[in-house]
matplotlib code that plots the C-alpha trace (Angstrom):
import matplotlib.pyplot as plt

x = [-23.9, -27.4, -28.8, -26.2, -26.7, -29.1, -30.8, -29.9, -33.6, -36.2, -39.6, -39.8, -40.6, -42.1, -41.3, -43.5, -46.4, -46.1, -48.5, -47.4, -46.7, -44.4, -42.5, -40.1, -38.9, -38.3, -36.3, -34.4, -33.3, -32.5, -34.9, -35.2, -31.5, -30.8, -27.3, -26.1, -27.3, -26.3, -22.7, -22.8, -24.1, -21.7, -18.6, -20.6, -21.6, -18.1, -16.7, -19.4, -18.7, -14.9, -15.0, -17.1, -20.4, -22.5, -24.4, -24.8, -25.4, -27.3, -29.8, -26.9, -26.6, -30.3, -29.8, -26.8, -29.0, -31.7, -29.0, -27.5, -30.9, -31.8, -28.4, -27.6, -30.9, -29.9, -26.5, -28.1, -30.5, -27.6, -25.4, -28.2, -28.8, -25.1, -24.8, -28.2, -26.7, -24.0, -26.5, -28.7, -25.7, -25.0, -27.0, -27.3, -28.3, -30.4, -33.6, -32.8, -35.7, -33.8, -32.0, -35.3, -37.3, -39.6, -38.7, -37.9, -34.8, -36.9, -38.8, -35.6, -34.2, -37.3, -36.9, -33.2, -34.1, -36.7, -34.2, -31.6, -34.2, -34.7, -30.9, -31.0, -33.2, -30.4, -27.8, -29.3, -29.2, -25.4, -23.0, -21.7, -18.3, -19.8, -22.2, -19.4, -17.6, -20.8, -21.2, -17.6, -18.7, -20.7, -17.7, -16.4, -20.0, -20.6, -17.4, -17.8, -20.0, -17.3, -14.4, -15.2, -14.5, -11.1, -9.5, -9.1, -9.8, -13.2, -13.6, -10.9, -13.1, -16.1, -14.1, -13.7, -17.4, -18.8, -16.5, -17.4, -19.8, -16.8, -15.6, -19.0, -19.6, -16.1, -16.3, -19.7, -18.6, -15.0, -15.6, -12.9, -11.2, -8.4, -6.0, -8.0, -11.0, -8.8, -7.1, -10.5, -11.5, -8.4, -9.3, -12.8, -11.6, -9.5, -12.5, -14.7, -12.1, -12.0, -15.7, -16.5, -13.9, -15.7, -19.0, -17.4, -16.7, -20.3, -19.8, -16.4, -17.5, -19.9, -17.5, -14.7, -16.9, -18.2, -15.0, -15.9, -12.9, -12.9, -10.4, -11.7, -10.6, -7.4, -6.4, -7.4, -6.5, -5.2, -8.5, -8.4, -4.9, -5.8, -8.9, -6.8, -4.2, -6.9, -8.6, -5.3, -4.6, -8.0, -7.3, -4.0, -5.5, -8.3, -5.8, -3.9, -7.1, -8.0, -4.4, -4.6, -7.8, -6.7, -3.0, -3.5, -2.8, -6.0, -8.0, -6.8, -8.6, -11.8, -10.8, -10.5, -14.1, -13.9, -10.5, -11.8, -14.9, -12.8, -10.4, -13.3, -14.5, -11.2, -10.6, -14.0, -14.4, -15.5, -15.0, -18.0, -21.7, -23.6, -20.8, -19.4, -22.8, -23.1, -19.7, -20.4, -23.7, -21.9, -20.2, -23.5, -22.7, -19.1, -20.2, -22.0, -18.9, -16.8, -19.4, -19.3, -15.6, -15.6, -18.3, -16.2, -13.1, -14.9, -16.9, -14.6]
y = [42.5, 41.3, 44.8, 45.8, 42.8, 43.1, 39.8, 38.4, 37.7, 40.5, 40.5, 44.1, 46.1, 44.1, 40.8, 41.8, 42.2, 38.6, 35.8, 34.2, 30.9, 32.6, 34.9, 32.3, 31.4, 35.0, 35.4, 32.2, 33.7, 37.0, 39.0, 41.2, 42.1, 43.5, 44.6, 41.0, 40.9, 44.5, 43.7, 40.5, 42.5, 45.4, 43.7, 42.7, 46.2, 47.4, 44.9, 45.7, 49.4, 49.1, 46.9, 49.6, 47.8, 49.9, 51.7, 49.2, 46.3, 48.0, 45.1, 42.8, 44.9, 44.2, 40.4, 40.5, 42.2, 39.5, 36.8, 38.4, 38.5, 34.8, 33.3, 35.2, 33.8, 30.3, 30.7, 31.8, 28.8, 26.4, 28.1, 27.8, 24.2, 23.5, 25.8, 25.3, 23.8, 26.5, 29.3, 28.1, 28.9, 32.4, 35.3, 37.1, 34.0, 31.9, 33.4, 32.2, 30.0, 26.7, 27.3, 28.3, 25.5, 27.7, 26.0, 22.2, 20.9, 19.3, 22.5, 24.4, 22.0, 22.6, 26.3, 26.1, 24.2, 26.8, 29.6, 27.8, 27.4, 31.1, 31.5, 29.2, 31.8, 34.4, 31.9, 31.3, 35.0, 34.8, 33.8, 30.2, 31.4, 33.7, 30.9, 28.5, 31.1, 31.6, 27.9, 27.6, 29.5, 26.6, 24.8, 27.7, 28.5, 24.9, 24.9, 28.3, 27.3, 24.8, 27.4, 28.9, 25.4, 24.9, 28.3, 31.6, 33.3, 32.3, 36.0, 35.2, 32.4, 34.7, 37.1, 34.5, 33.9, 37.4, 38.9, 36.3, 38.6, 40.6, 37.6, 37.0, 40.6, 41.0, 37.8, 38.6, 42.1, 41.3, 37.8, 36.3, 36.6, 39.0, 40.6, 43.7, 41.6, 39.3, 42.3, 43.9, 40.6, 40.4, 43.9, 42.8, 39.9, 42.3, 44.6, 41.7, 40.5, 44.1, 44.7, 41.2, 41.4, 44.5, 42.5, 39.7, 42.0, 41.6, 37.9, 37.8, 36.7, 34.0, 32.8, 32.4, 30.5, 27.9, 27.6, 29.4, 31.0, 34.4, 37.0, 39.4, 36.9, 36.1, 39.8, 40.5, 44.0, 44.8, 44.6, 48.2, 47.8, 44.6, 46.2, 49.1, 46.8, 44.9, 48.1, 49.5, 46.3, 46.5, 50.1, 49.0, 46.2, 48.4, 51.1, 48.4, 47.3, 50.9, 51.5, 48.3, 49.7, 53.3, 54.0, 57.6, 59.1, 61.1, 57.9, 56.9, 59.9, 57.9, 55.9, 58.9, 58.9, 55.2, 55.7, 58.5, 56.4, 53.4, 55.6, 57.0, 53.5, 52.6, 55.9, 56.1, 52.4, 51.5, 47.8, 47.3, 48.2, 48.9, 50.7, 47.6, 47.0, 50.6, 50.6, 47.2, 48.5, 51.7, 49.5, 49.6, 53.3, 52.5, 50.2, 53.0, 55.2, 52.5, 51.9, 55.6, 55.5, 52.5, 54.0, 57.1, 55.2, 52.6, 55.1, 58.0]
z = [88.7, 87.9, 87.9, 85.2, 82.9, 79.9, 79.3, 75.9, 75.1, 75.4, 73.7, 72.5, 69.4, 66.5, 68.3, 71.2, 68.7, 67.4, 68.5, 71.7, 69.9, 67.4, 69.8, 71.2, 67.7, 66.8, 70.0, 69.2, 65.9, 67.7, 65.6, 68.7, 68.4, 64.9, 65.9, 65.1, 61.5, 60.9, 61.9, 59.8, 56.9, 56.8, 55.4, 52.3, 51.2, 52.0, 49.5, 46.9, 47.2, 47.2, 44.1, 42.4, 42.3, 44.8, 42.0, 39.2, 41.6, 44.3, 44.4, 45.5, 48.7, 49.4, 48.8, 51.2, 53.8, 53.5, 53.7, 56.7, 58.5, 57.9, 58.2, 61.4, 62.7, 61.6, 63.2, 66.5, 66.5, 65.8, 68.5, 71.1, 70.3, 71.0, 74.0, 75.7, 78.8, 79.1, 78.4, 81.3, 83.7, 82.5, 83.8, 80.5, 78.4, 80.7, 79.3, 75.8, 74.5, 74.4, 77.7, 79.4, 77.8, 75.9, 72.7, 72.3, 70.6, 67.9, 67.2, 67.1, 64.4, 62.2, 62.6, 61.7, 58.5, 57.6, 58.0, 55.9, 53.1, 53.1, 52.9, 49.8, 48.1, 48.5, 47.4, 44.0, 43.3, 43.2, 40.4, 40.7, 41.9, 44.6, 45.6, 46.2, 48.3, 50.3, 50.9, 52.1, 55.2, 56.5, 57.9, 60.1, 61.1, 62.3, 64.3, 66.0, 69.0, 70.1, 70.0, 73.4, 74.9, 73.3, 72.7, 74.6, 71.2, 70.0, 68.9, 66.2, 64.9, 65.0, 63.0, 60.2, 60.2, 60.7, 58.0, 55.3, 53.5, 52.4, 50.4, 48.9, 48.0, 46.4, 44.5, 43.1, 41.8, 40.9, 39.6, 41.8, 45.2, 44.3, 46.8, 47.7, 48.7, 50.8, 52.5, 53.2, 54.8, 57.0, 58.3, 59.0, 61.1, 63.3, 63.6, 64.8, 67.3, 68.7, 69.1, 70.3, 72.9, 74.1, 74.1, 76.0, 78.9, 79.9, 80.7, 82.2, 85.7, 84.6, 81.9, 84.5, 86.8, 84.3, 82.3, 79.1, 77.3, 75.8, 74.6, 77.3, 80.0, 78.2, 77.9, 81.5, 82.6, 79.1, 77.2, 76.2, 74.8, 73.1, 71.4, 70.4, 68.7, 66.8, 65.7, 64.5, 62.6, 61.0, 59.8, 58.4, 56.4, 55.2, 54.2, 52.2, 50.5, 49.5, 48.3, 46.1, 44.5, 44.3, 45.0, 46.0, 49.4, 49.2, 49.0, 52.4, 53.9, 53.4, 56.4, 58.7, 60.1, 60.8, 62.5, 64.7, 65.7, 66.7, 68.6, 70.5, 71.4, 72.9, 74.7, 76.2, 77.1, 80.6, 81.3, 83.5, 83.7, 80.5, 78.7, 76.9, 75.4, 74.3, 72.7, 71.0, 69.5, 68.2, 65.6, 63.7, 63.0, 62.4, 59.6, 57.9, 58.1, 56.5, 53.8, 52.9, 52.7, 50.4, 48.3, 47.7, 46.8, 44.7, 42.6, 42.4]

ax = plt.figure().add_subplot(projection="3d")
ax.plot(x, y, z, "-o")
ax.set_aspect("equal")
plt.show()
């Protein structure tokens, strides 16, 4: 399968233009793979838009973007510090800077602290309530790298983490964590489980060999059905959140483009080769579709 595996670390684009000494640190934070921070970012603007703050608090969306970039980078550094031995045994991840020895553990720790300081700049832009909500994410973030060792569903834990921006965005605009924001968050968790199960298809063989657990392995031949169930659950939760904000049947049509896109992912999914990566990456566009729907509902 080595000819169909895309290495997790590739010096390309702007990262390839960096000085050689800085390049491994950019790769360690996955700056070469923006799809990660984009997916971390989207639930935040969804919440801001659905809560009606997309126009008046447009700058909040930009702060959430910056926070997603630096904190996703910090999360990747921390994850690689914990997983460096496992990463060295998986085809796709063995080129990561810590696993390959390009960056020392001590240097990675310093880089992690620098990224967290950048995240602090974003934190102080939030109201005290939203800042506390944001800080509460640190515990599940810290636990995530260990989940693949103890549960077949690390994707569910990732859903808790990667959906957290919805809680932050909603609490900043609404002033509290009310039911629509929590319902939106629940839908985001299901969405993450779905798309990360697709992503995990790339590592099924290596994960099985070295004892790493994943939802893709747990679902086995039923991955397509499992992803469909989680995507359907996401749409139901999102529909409930929209209804709680605007109880009109017409408002639910805002979900139609997102529903069509997720249905396409499931129907066209091929469980080997490059297709899981392509389908996973398409969720960046899915995020835009959902944002537009939340914007229409929240500002109508």
